[in-house]
One Martini backbone bead per residue (centre of mass of N, CA, C, O) as a GRO file, in nm:
protein
  541
    1MET     BB    1   0.097   0.035   0.021
    2THR     BB    2   0.046   0.371  -0.019
    3GLU     BB    3   0.107   0.664   0.155
    4ILE     BB    4   0.193   0.853  -0.099
    5LEU     BB    5   0.030   1.068  -0.337
    6LEU     BB    6   0.127   1.207  -0.653
    7ILE     BB    7  -0.025   1.467  -0.864
    8GLN     BB    8  -0.076   1.516  -1.210
    9PRO     BB    9  -0.287   1.688  -1.374
   10PRO     BB   10  -0.492   1.764  -1.592
   11ILE     BB   11  -0.571   1.950  -1.897
   12HIS     BB   12  -0.705   2.258  -2.043
   13ASP     BB   13  -0.655   2.297  -2.399
   14PHE     BB   14  -0.520   2.337  -2.727
   15TYR     BB   15  -0.238   2.231  -2.616
   16LEU     BB   16   0.054   1.998  -2.592
   17THR     BB   17   0.385   1.973  -2.445
   18GLN     BB   18   0.533   1.693  -2.361
   19LYS     BB   19   0.841   1.784  -2.287
   20ARG     BB   20   0.702   1.995  -2.054
   21THR     BB   21   0.557   1.755  -1.840
   22ILE     BB   22   0.761   1.662  -1.661
   23PRO     BB   23   0.749   1.561  -1.310
   24TYR     BB   24   0.997   1.694  -1.145
   25GLY     BB   25   0.886   1.804  -0.877
   26LEU     BB   26   0.759   1.539  -0.775
   27ALA     BB   27   1.025   1.375  -0.782
   28SER     BB   28   1.166   1.553  -0.569
   29ILE     BB   29   0.965   1.505  -0.338
   30ALA     BB   30   0.974   1.197  -0.338
   31ALA     BB   31   1.271   1.173  -0.253
   32SER     BB   32   1.233   1.300   0.030
   33LEU     BB   33   1.030   1.089   0.130
   34ILE     BB   34   1.202   0.835   0.090
   35GLN     BB   35   1.434   0.928   0.278
   36GLU     BB   36   1.207   0.915   0.527
   37GLY     BB   37   1.043   0.623   0.460
   38PHE     BB   38   0.837   0.655   0.241
   39SER     BB   39   0.570   0.557   0.046
   40VAL     BB   40   0.567   0.625  -0.313
   41ASP     BB   41   0.365   0.788  -0.570
   42ILE     BB   42   0.299   0.861  -0.921
   43LEU     BB   43   0.032   1.046  -1.083
   44ASP     BB   44   0.036   1.092  -1.431
   45ALA     BB   45  -0.218   1.232  -1.620
   46LEU     BB   46  -0.021   1.311  -1.882
   47ALA     BB   47   0.083   0.999  -1.935
   48THR     BB   48  -0.096   1.029  -2.216
   49SER     BB   49  -0.272   1.021  -2.532
   50LYS     BB   50  -0.516   1.118  -2.408
   51SER     BB   51  -0.809   1.281  -2.557
   52ARG     BB   52  -1.071   1.540  -2.551
   53ILE     BB   53  -1.328   1.713  -2.663
   54LEU     BB   54  -1.429   2.044  -2.593
   55GLU     BB   55  -1.596   2.291  -2.500
   56TYR     BB   56  -1.598   2.601  -2.477
   57PRO     BB   57  -1.575   2.800  -2.246
   58ASP     BB   58  -1.750   3.068  -2.166
   59GLU     BB   59  -1.491   3.258  -2.127
   60MET     BB   60  -1.397   3.148  -2.444
   61ALA     BB   61  -1.604   3.215  -2.671
   62ASP     BB   62  -1.448   3.455  -2.816
   63LEU     BB   63  -1.228   3.260  -2.959
   64LYS     BB   64  -1.388   3.149  -3.206
   65LYS     BB   65  -1.315   3.385  -3.405
   66PHE     BB   66  -1.009   3.273  -3.417
   67TYR     BB   67  -1.041   2.922  -3.380
   68GLY     BB   68  -1.314   2.782  -3.503
   69ARG     BB   69  -1.139   2.704  -3.756
   70PRO     BB   70  -0.978   2.504  -3.942
   71ASP     BB   71  -0.609   2.478  -4.029
   72ILE     BB   72  -0.376   2.334  -4.272
   73SER     BB   73  -0.193   2.552  -4.278
   74PRO     BB   74   0.101   2.727  -4.181
   75PHE     BB   75  -0.112   2.956  -4.031
   76GLY     BB   76  -0.206   2.795  -3.810
   77LEU     BB   77  -0.316   2.741  -3.485
   78PHE     BB   78  -0.600   2.686  -3.333
   79HIS     BB   79  -0.905   2.492  -3.223
   80ARG     BB   80  -0.922   2.272  -3.014
   81PHE     BB   81  -1.064   2.191  -2.711
   82ARG     BB   82  -0.900   2.005  -2.438
   83HIS     BB   83  -0.859   1.699  -2.272
   84PHE     BB   84  -0.561   1.621  -2.106
   85GLY     BB   85  -0.576   1.300  -2.014
   86TYR     BB   86  -0.700   1.168  -1.763
   87SER     BB   87  -0.958   1.113  -1.594
   88PHE     BB   88  -1.102   1.185  -1.297
   89GLN     BB   89  -1.201   0.902  -1.236
   90HIS     BB   90  -0.931   0.761  -1.265
   91ILE     BB   91  -0.798   0.915  -1.034
   92GLY     BB   92  -0.990   0.834  -0.805
   93GLN     BB   93  -0.943   0.528  -0.829
   94ALA     BB   94  -0.636   0.537  -0.781
   95ALA     BB   95  -0.647   0.664  -0.500
   96ARG     BB   96  -0.809   0.438  -0.365
   97ARG     BB   97  -0.610   0.204  -0.430
   98SER     BB   98  -0.361   0.320  -0.276
   99GLY     BB   99  -0.436   0.422   0.034
  100ALA     BB  100  -0.359   0.699   0.088
  101TYR     BB  101  -0.324   0.949   0.345
  102LEU     BB  102  -0.160   1.129   0.126
  103VAL     BB  103  -0.241   1.390  -0.116
  104GLY     BB  104  -0.067   1.537  -0.384
  105VAL     BB  105  -0.127   1.845  -0.567
  106SER     BB  106  -0.048   1.996  -0.855
  107ALA     BB  107  -0.021   2.381  -0.888
  108LEU     BB  108   0.157   2.562  -1.093
  109PHE     BB  109  -0.075   2.687  -1.288
  110THR     BB  110  -0.326   2.910  -1.303
  111PRO     BB  111  -0.500   2.813  -1.559
  112TYR     BB  112  -0.511   2.505  -1.396
  113ILE     BB  113  -0.669   2.517  -1.119
  114GLU     BB  114  -0.938   2.372  -1.180
  115GLU     BB  115  -0.808   2.090  -1.226
  116ALA     BB  116  -0.685   2.067  -0.945
  117ILE     BB  117  -0.949   2.091  -0.787
  118GLU     BB  118  -1.095   1.853  -0.923
  119THR     BB  119  -0.894   1.648  -0.828
  120ALA     BB  120  -0.942   1.688  -0.526
  121GLN     BB  121  -1.248   1.624  -0.529
  122THR     BB  122  -1.221   1.336  -0.644
  123VAL     BB  123  -1.046   1.216  -0.427
  124LYS     BB  124  -1.248   1.266  -0.196
  125ALA     BB  125  -1.483   1.101  -0.315
  126PHE     BB  126  -1.310   0.820  -0.336
  127HIS     BB  127  -1.106   0.921  -0.070
  128PRO     BB  128  -1.208   1.054   0.225
  129ARG     BB  129  -0.964   0.973   0.435
  130CYS     BB  130  -0.786   1.161   0.309
  131LYS     BB  131  -0.532   1.396   0.257
  132VAL     BB  132  -0.516   1.721   0.101
  133VAL     BB  133  -0.248   1.872  -0.095
  134LEU     BB  134  -0.132   2.183  -0.210
  135GLY     BB  135   0.102   2.276  -0.472
  136GLY     BB  136   0.268   2.563  -0.589
  137HIS     BB  137   0.236   2.864  -0.728
  138HIS     BB  138  -0.062   2.933  -0.682
  139PRO     BB  139  -0.090   2.860  -0.369
  140THR     BB  140   0.135   3.051  -0.287
  141VAL     BB  141  -0.028   3.317  -0.373
  142PHE     BB  142  -0.339   3.165  -0.325
  143PRO     BB  143  -0.418   3.000  -0.050
  144GLU     BB  144  -0.722   3.063   0.026
  145ALA     BB  145  -0.879   3.004  -0.245
  146VAL     BB  146  -0.841   2.677  -0.250
  147PHE     BB  147  -1.056   2.623  -0.003
  148LYS     BB  148  -1.347   2.662  -0.130
  149SER     BB  149  -1.409   2.359  -0.215
  150GLY     BB  150  -1.338   2.156   0.049
  151ALA     BB  151  -1.088   1.948  -0.054
  152VAL     BB  152  -0.874   2.114   0.104
  153ASP     BB  153  -0.649   2.087   0.379
  154PHE     BB  154  -0.371   2.183   0.237
  155VAL     BB  155  -0.090   2.408   0.209
  156LEU     BB  156   0.220   2.444   0.024
  157ARG     BB  157   0.460   2.678   0.032
  158GLY     BB  158   0.675   2.654  -0.212
  159GLU     BB  159   0.911   2.419  -0.136
  160GLY     BB  160   0.856   2.056  -0.085
  161GLU     BB  161   1.107   1.893   0.023
  162ALA     BB  162   1.074   1.982   0.331
  163SER     BB  163   0.757   1.994   0.395
  164MET     BB  164   0.630   1.718   0.317
  165PRO     BB  165   0.768   1.529   0.526
  166GLN     BB  166   0.660   1.685   0.773
  167LEU     BB  167   0.362   1.642   0.718
  168ALA     BB  168   0.363   1.335   0.702
  169LYS     BB  169   0.470   1.291   0.991
  170ALA     BB  170   0.251   1.442   1.150
  171LEU     BB  171   0.009   1.267   1.050
  172LYS     BB  172   0.116   0.984   1.131
  173LYS     BB  173   0.185   1.085   1.453
  174GLY     BB  174   0.005   1.329   1.560
  175LEU     BB  175   0.129   1.604   1.506
  176PRO     BB  176   0.195   1.913   1.483
  177ILE     BB  177   0.166   2.156   1.195
  178ARG     BB  178   0.264   2.454   1.248
  179SER     BB  179   0.590   2.392   1.181
  180VAL     BB  180   0.546   2.366   0.893
  181PRO     BB  181   0.671   2.463   0.615
  182GLY     BB  182   0.433   2.658   0.442
  183ILE     BB  183   0.177   2.629   0.598
  184VAL     BB  184  -0.181   2.582   0.526
  185PHE     BB  185  -0.471   2.645   0.738
  186ARG     BB  186  -0.765   2.592   0.911
  187GLU     BB  187  -0.899   2.707   1.173
  188ASP     BB  188  -1.148   2.667   1.403
  189ASP     BB  189  -1.245   2.984   1.345
  190GLY     BB  190  -1.172   3.008   1.010
  191SER     BB  191  -0.901   3.086   0.997
  192PHE     BB  192  -0.567   3.144   0.876
  193ARG     BB  193  -0.271   2.962   0.842
  194ILE     BB  194   0.023   3.142   0.716
  195GLY     BB  195   0.303   3.053   0.576
  196GLU     BB  196   0.604   3.081   0.476
  197PRO     BB  197   0.784   3.013   0.226
  198ALA     BB  198   0.962   2.746   0.126
  199ILE     BB  199   1.328   2.732   0.133
  200THR     BB  200   1.613   2.608  -0.025
  201GLU     BB  201   1.928   2.700   0.019
  202CYS     BB  202   2.063   2.405  -0.040
  203LEU     BB  203   2.032   2.204  -0.314
  204ASP     BB  204   2.236   1.967  -0.244
  205GLU     BB  205   2.053   1.846  -0.005
  206ASN     BB  206   1.895   1.723  -0.212
  207PRO     BB  207   1.779   1.470  -0.353
  208LEU     BB  208   1.746   1.295  -0.610
  209PRO     BB  209   1.524   1.236  -0.820
  210ALA     BB  210   1.250   1.007  -0.869
  211ALA     BB  211   1.268   0.878  -1.178
  212HIS     BB  212   1.122   0.594  -1.143
  213LEU     BB  213   0.824   0.745  -1.117
  214ILE     BB  214   0.847   0.802  -1.405
  215LYS     BB  215   0.698   0.768  -1.721
  216GLN     BB  216   0.926   0.688  -1.948
  217THR     BB  217   0.767   0.571  -2.194
  218PHE     BB  218   0.620   0.843  -2.263
  219TYR     BB  219   0.904   1.032  -2.276
  220ARG     BB  220   0.986   0.926  -2.539
  221ARG     BB  221   1.234   0.957  -2.816
  222ASN     BB  222   1.286   0.743  -3.041
  223GLU     BB  223   1.318   0.516  -2.806
  224ARG     BB  224   1.416   0.743  -2.613
  225GLY     BB  225   1.500   0.929  -2.352
  226SER     BB  226   1.380   1.180  -2.121
  227MET     BB  227   1.480   1.495  -1.953
  228ALA     BB  228   1.458   1.692  -1.672
  229ILE     BB  229   1.630   1.991  -1.537
  230MET     BB  230   1.764   2.158  -1.238
  231ALA     BB  231   2.045   2.375  -1.166
  232GLY     BB  232   1.834   2.593  -1.064
  233ARG     BB  233   1.694   2.883  -0.885
  234GLY     BB  234   1.578   3.143  -0.994
  235CYS     BB  235   1.647   3.512  -1.025
  236PRO     BB  236   1.835   3.824  -1.037
  237MET     BB  237   1.632   3.948  -1.200
  238THR     BB  238   1.356   4.214  -1.286
  239CYS     BB  239   1.137   4.114  -1.455
  240SER     BB  240   0.803   4.209  -1.476
  241TYR     BB  241   0.678   3.914  -1.587
  242CYS     BB  242   0.814   3.769  -1.343
  243SER     BB  243   0.767   3.533  -1.055
  244VAL     BB  244   1.107   3.451  -1.014
  245SER     BB  245   1.247   3.692  -0.930
  246ALA     BB  246   1.414   3.906  -0.721
  247ALA     BB  247   1.119   4.001  -0.607
  248SER     BB  248   1.091   3.735  -0.494
  249CYS     BB  249   1.119   3.454  -0.273
  250PHE     BB  250   1.315   3.334  -0.496
  251LYS     BB  251   1.614   3.260  -0.485
  252TYR     BB  252   1.930   3.259  -0.617
  253ARG     BB  253   2.029   2.921  -0.713
  254LYS     BB  254   2.298   2.686  -0.725
  255ARG     BB  255   2.424   2.408  -0.818
  256SER     BB  256   2.644   2.188  -0.831
  257VAL     BB  257   2.804   2.036  -1.080
  258SER     BB  258   2.819   1.751  -0.951
  259SER     BB  259   2.514   1.720  -0.900
  260VAL     BB  260   2.421   1.737  -1.195
  261ILE     BB  261   2.593   1.502  -1.303
  262ARG     BB  262   2.471   1.283  -1.123
  263GLU     BB  263   2.184   1.300  -1.234
  264ILE     BB  264   2.248   1.237  -1.527
  265ALA     BB  265   2.393   0.966  -1.480
  266SER     BB  266   2.155   0.818  -1.355
  267ALA     BB  267   1.967   0.842  -1.607
  268VAL     BB  268   2.156   0.716  -1.822
  269GLU     BB  269   2.189   0.434  -1.682
  270LYS     BB  270   1.857   0.372  -1.668
  271HIS     BB  271   1.820   0.543  -1.937
  272GLN     BB  272   1.771   0.622  -2.279
  273ILE     BB  273   1.916   0.907  -2.327
  274GLU     BB  274   1.851   1.197  -2.578
  275PHE     BB  275   1.705   1.421  -2.383
  276ILE     BB  276   1.778   1.754  -2.241
  277ASP     BB  277   1.609   1.984  -2.020
  278PHE     BB  278   1.670   2.300  -1.904
  279GLU     BB  279   1.453   2.471  -1.656
  280ASP     BB  280   1.586   2.724  -1.623
  281GLU     BB  281   1.567   3.066  -1.619
  282ASN     BB  282   1.914   3.103  -1.611
  283LEU     BB  283   2.168   2.909  -1.696
  284SER     BB  284   2.412   3.130  -1.810
  285LEU     BB  285   2.467   3.370  -1.613
  286ASP     BB  286   2.698   3.192  -1.494
  287ARG     BB  287   2.957   3.147  -1.684
  288GLU     BB  288   3.164   2.973  -1.527
  289TRP     BB  289   2.967   2.757  -1.437
  290PHE     BB  290   2.871   2.675  -1.722
  291LEU     BB  291   3.145   2.585  -1.829
  292ARG     BB  292   3.190   2.361  -1.624
  293LEU     BB  293   2.944   2.196  -1.697
  294LEU     BB  294   3.010   2.146  -1.997
  295LYS     BB  295   3.292   2.012  -1.955
  296GLU     BB  296   3.206   1.784  -1.763
  297TYR     BB  297   3.000   1.664  -1.947
  298SER     BB  298   3.185   1.601  -2.187
  299ASN     BB  299   3.374   1.410  -2.029
  300ARG     BB  300   3.151   1.206  -1.928
  301PHE     BB  301   2.965   1.198  -2.230
  302LYS     BB  302   3.142   1.098  -2.438
  303GLY     BB  303   2.965   0.969  -2.727
  304LYS     BB  304   2.693   1.072  -2.665
  305SER     BB  305   2.352   1.096  -2.800
  306ILE     BB  306   2.275   1.408  -2.668
  307GLU     BB  307   2.032   1.643  -2.637
  308LEU     BB  308   2.048   1.986  -2.561
  309ARG     BB  309   1.840   2.215  -2.366
  310ALA     BB  310   1.700   2.573  -2.322
  311MET     BB  311   1.369   2.667  -2.346
  312ASN     BB  312   1.358   2.936  -2.164
  313GLY     BB  313   1.617   3.081  -2.219
  314LEU     BB  314   1.884   3.296  -2.293
  315PHE     BB  315   2.121   3.535  -2.203
  316PRO     BB  316   2.304   3.693  -2.433
  317PRO     BB  317   2.543   3.829  -2.253
  318SER     BB  318   2.631   3.519  -2.156
  319ILE     BB  319   2.721   3.489  -2.460
  320ASP     BB  320   2.988   3.328  -2.636
  321GLY     BB  321   3.211   3.161  -2.821
  322GLU     BB  322   3.303   2.968  -2.593
  323VAL     BB  323   3.023   2.880  -2.501
  324ILE     BB  324   2.913   2.775  -2.772
  325GLN     BB  325   3.129   2.563  -2.818
  326ALA     BB  326   3.064   2.406  -2.557
  327MET     BB  327   2.773   2.343  -2.632
  328LYS     BB  328   2.830   2.180  -2.887
  329GLU     BB  329   3.012   1.961  -2.749
  330ALA     BB  330   2.780   1.868  -2.545
  331GLY     BB  331   2.481   1.887  -2.743
  332PHE     BB  332   2.398   2.138  -2.866
  333ARG     BB  333   2.172   2.253  -3.145
  334THR     BB  334   2.020   2.489  -2.987
  335LEU     BB  335   1.957   2.840  -2.953
  336ASN     BB  336   1.795   2.991  -2.681
  337LEU     BB  337   1.671   3.328  -2.702
  338SER     BB  338   1.626   3.625  -2.511
  339LEU     BB  339   1.486   3.934  -2.617
  340GLY     BB  340   1.171   4.057  -2.605
  341SER     BB  341   1.296   4.349  -2.727
  342ILE     BB  342   1.391   4.654  -2.918
  343SER     BB  343   1.241   4.843  -2.736
  344LYS     BB  344   1.328   5.077  -2.512
  345THR     BB  345   1.055   5.135  -2.386
  346GLN     BB  346   0.976   4.839  -2.327
  347LEU     BB  347   1.228   4.757  -2.165
  348LYS     BB  348   1.171   4.947  -1.933
  349ARG     BB  349   0.909   4.805  -1.850
  350PHE     BB  350   1.058   4.514  -1.820
  351HIS     BB  351   1.341   4.547  -1.686
  352ARG     BB  352   1.537   4.546  -1.944
  353PRO     BB  353   1.794   4.512  -2.133
  354ASP     BB  354   1.975   4.575  -2.412
  355VAL     BB  355   2.043   4.275  -2.638
  356THR     BB  356   2.098   4.308  -2.947
  357GLY     BB  357   2.403   4.284  -2.971
  358ALA     BB  358   2.430   4.006  -2.828
  359PHE     BB  359   2.237   3.858  -3.013
  360ASP     BB  360   2.400   3.890  -3.277
  361LYS     BB  361   2.657   3.756  -3.176
  362ALA     BB  362   2.533   3.482  -3.109
  363LEU     BB  363   2.440   3.422  -3.399
  364SER     BB  364   2.719   3.433  -3.529
  365TRP     BB  365   2.844   3.203  -3.363
  366ALA     BB  366   2.634   2.989  -3.432
  367GLU     BB  367   2.689   2.987  -3.736
  368HIS     BB  368   2.992   2.916  -3.720
  369ILE     BB  369   2.942   2.644  -3.543
  370GLY     BB  370   2.635   2.508  -3.596
  371LEU     BB  371   2.373   2.652  -3.476
  372ASN     BB  372   2.072   2.688  -3.397
  373ALA     BB  373   1.787   2.929  -3.363
  374VAL     BB  374   1.595   3.103  -3.103
  375GLY     BB  375   1.371   3.389  -3.079
  376TYR     BB  376   1.224   3.581  -2.815
  377ILE     BB  377   0.909   3.741  -2.796
  378ILE     BB  378   0.692   3.996  -2.667
  379ILE     BB  379   0.336   4.032  -2.661
  380GLY     BB  380   0.068   4.222  -2.522
  381ALA     BB  381   0.151   4.420  -2.322
  382PRO     BB  382   0.135   4.664  -2.121
  383TYR     BB  383   0.182   4.943  -2.329
  384GLN     BB  384   0.214   4.779  -2.582
  385SER     BB  385   0.271   4.792  -2.915
  386ALA     BB  386   0.212   4.654  -3.220
  387GLU     BB  387   0.431   4.807  -3.381
  388SER     BB  388   0.673   4.718  -3.206
  389SER     BB  389   0.628   4.411  -3.253
  390LEU     BB  390   0.667   4.423  -3.557
  391GLN     BB  391   0.966   4.508  -3.537
  392ASP     BB  392   1.057   4.256  -3.391
  393LEU     BB  393   0.980   4.060  -3.620
  394LEU     BB  394   1.157   4.193  -3.843
  395PHE     BB  395   1.420   4.148  -3.697
  396LEU     BB  396   1.404   3.834  -3.712
  397ALA     BB  397   1.370   3.805  -4.022
  398GLN     BB  398   1.686   3.912  -4.071
  399ARG     BB  399   1.759   3.646  -3.914
  400ARG     BB  400   1.921   3.347  -3.803
  401VAL     BB  401   1.602   3.279  -3.689
  402LEU     BB  402   1.357   3.169  -3.501
  403ALA     BB  403   1.032   3.273  -3.429
  404GLY     BB  404   0.930   3.360  -3.095
  405VAL     BB  405   0.591   3.405  -2.999
  406SER     BB  406   0.481   3.571  -2.699
  407VAL     BB  407   0.208   3.596  -2.510
  408PHE     BB  408   0.103   3.782  -2.276
  409TYR     BB  409   0.082   3.708  -1.919
  410PRO     BB  410  -0.040   3.724  -1.598
  411SER     BB  411   0.179   3.660  -1.334
  412PRO     BB  412   0.158   3.569  -1.033
  413GLY     BB  413   0.388   3.788  -0.854
  414SER     BB  414   0.426   3.999  -1.053
  415ALA     BB  415   0.452   4.321  -1.153
  416ASP     BB  416   0.240   4.298  -1.389
  417TYR     BB  417   0.010   4.196  -1.222
  418GLY     BB  418  -0.014   4.450  -1.049
  419LEU     BB  419  -0.068   4.639  -1.285
  420CYS     BB  420  -0.326   4.502  -1.391
  421GLU     BB  421  -0.482   4.536  -1.131
  422LYS     BB  422  -0.466   4.847  -1.115
  423GLU     BB  423  -0.577   4.879  -1.435
  424ASN     BB  424  -0.801   4.668  -1.495
  425LEU     BB  425  -0.667   4.401  -1.686
  426LEU     BB  426  -0.775   4.158  -1.581
  427PRO     BB  427  -0.908   3.885  -1.626
  428ALA     BB  428  -1.201   3.721  -1.516
  429SER     BB  429  -1.010   3.459  -1.509
  430PHE     BB  430  -0.769   3.227  -1.456
  431SER     BB  431  -0.808   3.068  -1.732
  432LEU     BB  432  -0.710   3.342  -1.903
  433MET     BB  433  -0.394   3.312  -1.800
  434ARG     BB  434  -0.309   3.276  -2.122
  435SER     BB  435  -0.193   3.291  -2.434
  436THR     BB  436  -0.437   3.155  -2.593
  437ALA     BB  437  -0.645   3.385  -2.461
  438LEU     BB  438  -0.563   3.669  -2.494
  439PRO     BB  439  -0.578   3.843  -2.206
  440ILE     BB  440  -0.497   4.131  -2.325
  441ASP     BB  441  -0.679   4.455  -2.369
  442HIS     BB  442  -0.503   4.725  -2.498
  443THR     BB  443  -0.259   4.861  -2.677
  444THR     BB  444  -0.294   4.564  -2.739
  445THR     BB  445  -0.502   4.387  -2.898
  446ARG     BB  446  -0.635   4.085  -2.949
  447LEU     BB  447  -0.632   4.109  -3.255
  448GLU     BB  448  -0.330   4.185  -3.269
  449SER     BB  449  -0.214   3.936  -3.132
  450VAL     BB  450  -0.319   3.721  -3.337
  451THR     BB  451  -0.181   3.852  -3.577
  452LEU     BB  452   0.113   3.823  -3.475
  453LEU     BB  453   0.107   3.520  -3.456
  454ARG     BB  454   0.060   3.471  -3.761
  455LEU     BB  455   0.310   3.632  -3.857
  456GLY     BB  456   0.507   3.437  -3.733
  457ARG     BB  457   0.429   3.206  -3.924
  458VAL     BB  458   0.508   3.350  -4.181
  459VAL     BB  459   0.804   3.392  -4.124
  460ASN     BB  460   0.876   3.085  -4.083
  461PHE     BB  461   0.787   2.997  -4.362
  462MET     BB  462   0.984   3.169  -4.523
  463LYS     BB  463   1.234   3.045  -4.398
  464GLY     BB  464   1.173   2.755  -4.492
  465LEU     BB  465   1.198   2.810  -4.793
  466LEU     BB  466   1.496   2.895  -4.790
  467ASP     BB  467   1.600   2.624  -4.663
  468ARG     BB  468   1.483   2.464  -4.933
  469GLY     BB  469   1.548   2.653  -5.192
  470LEU     BB  470   1.315   2.852  -5.207
  471GLU     BB  471   1.097   3.087  -5.317
  472ILE     BB  472   0.954   3.377  -5.262
  473PRO     BB  473   0.666   3.489  -5.345
  474CYS     BB  474   0.475   3.671  -5.530
  475ALA     BB  475   0.228   3.855  -5.593
  476GLY     BB  476  -0.109   3.700  -5.598
  477LEU     BB  477  -0.364   3.535  -5.699
  478LEU     BB  478  -0.598   3.310  -5.609
  479PRO     BB  479  -0.663   3.018  -5.719
  480ASN     BB  480  -0.945   2.827  -5.755
  481ASN     BB  481  -0.763   2.528  -5.792
  482PHE     BB  482  -0.533   2.484  -5.562
  483MET     BB  483  -0.694   2.230  -5.436
  484THR     BB  484  -0.542   1.949  -5.474
  485ASP     BB  485  -0.462   1.624  -5.413
  486LYS     BB  486  -0.136   1.708  -5.436
  487ALA     BB  487  -0.146   1.920  -5.225
  488ASP     BB  488   0.066   2.052  -5.010
  489ARG     BB  489   0.153   2.249  -4.749
  490ILE     BB  490   0.360   2.418  -4.905
  491GLU     BB  491   0.189   2.488  -5.151
  492ILE     BB  492  -0.035   2.623  -4.998
  493GLY     BB  493   0.141   2.841  -4.862
  494ILE     BB  494   0.246   2.982  -5.118
  495LYS     BB  495  -0.036   3.074  -5.227
  496LEU     BB  496  -0.125   3.228  -4.973
  497LEU     BB  497   0.117   3.422  -4.968
  498ALA     BB  498   0.066   3.561  -5.238
  499SER     BB  499  -0.215   3.671  -5.157
  500PHE     BB  500  -0.114   3.833  -4.914
  501PHE     BB  501   0.069   4.024  -5.082
  502HIS     BB  502  -0.174   4.139  -5.246
  503ASP     BB  503  -0.410   4.202  -4.981
  504ALA     BB  504  -0.351   4.140  -4.668
  505ARG     BB  505  -0.491   3.849  -4.654
  506LEU     BB  506  -0.549   3.589  -4.429
  507ARG     BB  507  -0.562   3.246  -4.495
  508GLY     BB  508  -0.752   2.946  -4.483
  509VAL     BB  509  -0.778   2.573  -4.458
  510THR     BB  510  -0.967   2.318  -4.475
  511PRO     BB  511  -0.985   1.977  -4.500
  512ASP     BB  512  -1.206   2.028  -4.747
  513GLY     BB  513  -1.091   2.309  -4.902
  514ASP     BB  514  -1.179   2.560  -4.760
  515VAL     BB  515  -1.167   2.902  -4.806
  516TYR     BB  516  -1.060   3.154  -4.565
  517GLN     BB  517  -1.077   3.429  -4.352
  518HIS     BB  518  -0.905   3.570  -4.120
  519LEU     BB  519  -0.908   3.730  -3.819
  520ILE     BB  520  -0.768   4.052  -3.869
  521GLN     BB  521  -0.541   4.320  -3.874
  522GLY     BB  522  -0.506   4.507  -4.147
  523ASP     BB  523  -0.289   4.728  -4.091
  524LEU     BB  524  -0.072   4.531  -3.988
  525CYS     BB  525  -0.047   4.367  -4.250
  526GLU     BB  526   0.034   4.600  -4.434
  527LYS     BB  527   0.294   4.669  -4.276
  528PHE     BB  528   0.425   4.397  -4.314
  529VAL     BB  529   0.438   4.386  -4.622
  530GLU     BB  530   0.603   4.644  -4.644
  531GLY     BB  531   0.842   4.553  -4.461
  532VAL     BB  532   0.929   4.297  -4.620
  533GLY     BB  533   1.002   4.465  -4.886
  534LYS     BB  534   1.268   4.608  -4.716
  535ILE     BB  535   1.397   4.327  -4.663
  536ARG     BB  536   1.623   4.062  -4.567
  537MET     BB  537   1.558   3.749  -4.567
  538ARG     BB  538   1.611   3.476  -4.338
  539GLY     BB  539   1.691   3.188  -4.242
  540CYS     BB  540   1.783   2.913  -4.009
  541LEU     BB  541   2.038   2.734  -4.141
   0.00000   0.00000   0.00000
């Protein structure tokens, strides 16, 4: 019988990126519990290919005008809203079978708090004798709100490696829980006891994550294993949109290089690892530490065919030729770079330095050494104009880099969340605080945000044509019979692109071959077409 069950809930959204859902945090907490002698299991509700189509929630009904029709062209975004993962009933039955006296539910991201709460309610319904605890970023910021469902017994704020074993021990032995770090519970008089978030000062003191509890077969890529890893936590920068910056309670801490190497070695020995993603907020910020990590990794795993990534993005000023060469030798194939914006006005709002010079240098080194690159910009933030975001996109179009367009969303605990709250810009519900919901309608309207998203697809399609040795088409009318049985996605895209250059109207194509116009901001598209005509587009390879 399992004493403690840790659950990663299902999610409701338009898409799911499988390699970003490895339950690393739960495995880290599980390891601390196991070290204290508890029997633990992880129920990862996302570790399945199961999904089912849902109706758009009422609060998202307005999105149908943007996503309501399918689009098989290269310019399509999202369409179906889905339940990804096991059903809640499956989770409840599994919790009952486990017999666990303590069930921990992960609630990392605010847009998915309803699914976390429903998971807690279902667990209670099927297994009423257990205690349910929520942890993660959302309950850390909004601890009292999650108790409204009546299914949550405790919240643990902050990092759970230290607090979860203490809570488990107190419940098992009937000890007081008031001293558990980060504990939140309701007192007998109805008031809340809210502890300060628990923070692990020395990350090396934590045991290595219990990777054996992760469903490795699901997270395999090409029959080989994948792993996520965090070499550090927090960030010393003060970016306004980030909830784990220097302004938060999460101090900037790095693990020792030897600790990181031990974790990777353990996973490589037990699983056929071919992909490792460093989930750090800013992996390369400490240049000397990063170089030591890369060189020790290269020495230890020389000859292994393992791709390394840092998909959260690297800070360009921390990257130089020596670092990029070391990254290539270690196994990095792609350089993920955080640009933010090229607008000095917007960068001042973001509390970010201008990194355009360092960005260009990093791209030059990457090209020389043979690494691909992705550059991330943010659009749709408060007081950010669509015109400035268009210039950001055209900046990326001229460089050897894939354009990563991220729609701003207010992250609880960030400075920008406070700004949105003050300016009455917050969306009506937590579920809308996600990029796909186009959450902010301000100086960049929601229509402009979705237009910029589609223009990002246009830019990357044009780059893809160049990489294939194909020419970018000239402006032209859309032929009436362009959808033939032999028409592939590239051919469809070329003809739609030519018509877009002709009239600045962006079209989609249904699986049945019906051509229709996407709802877009016309002036922005006209400025894009004009801007593209004045620049030299570059591919990504």
